C-alpha positions, 0 to 999 in steps of 0.5 A: 499499499506504501508503494502505491501511495508513494509512487501516485505521489511520484507520478502526480507531484506536478499537479499537487504542486499547482493546487497548492500554488493556486490554494495559497494564492487564494489565500493571498487574494483572501488576505488583500480583500479582507485588508482593503474592505470598508468597515461595514464589510468587516463587520458583516464578516466578524458578525456572521463568524462570531455567530456561527462559533457563538451556535457551535460552542452553546449547544450540542453539534448535530452532525448529520444535520450539519452535513445536510445544512452543509451539502443544501449550501455547496450544492450549486458549487457541488453542481458546477465543479461536476459539470466543468470536470465533465468538459474541457475546462477541467484544469482551469475549474479545478485551480478556479475552484481550489483557489476559491476555497483557499480564498474564501478559508482564508478570510474566515481564518484571519477574522477568527484570529483577529476575534480571539486577539480582541 
């Protein structure tokens, strides 16, 4: 099993490297976007994240409901990914989706960390 994984990584290291670079680029763009947002947008992001964190802390987590909610909220993203993966735009679409996820993740992490510091 270990040899199979090692062989796969050796054959596809360029793809993984590109995805990591695109993900990090998305994170960098997220940082720039958050730094150049006006106070109203920063307050909206802060409110959204704080409500999510408070809701997760205050009650027992229902993992089944969380999964259903996550799937329903990301349904359009999933459908677009499937359609683009079936087309000839697979590589470009995959990179854009990875960059978008990095962008979203970075904004969430920065805002979460900033709320913990204050």
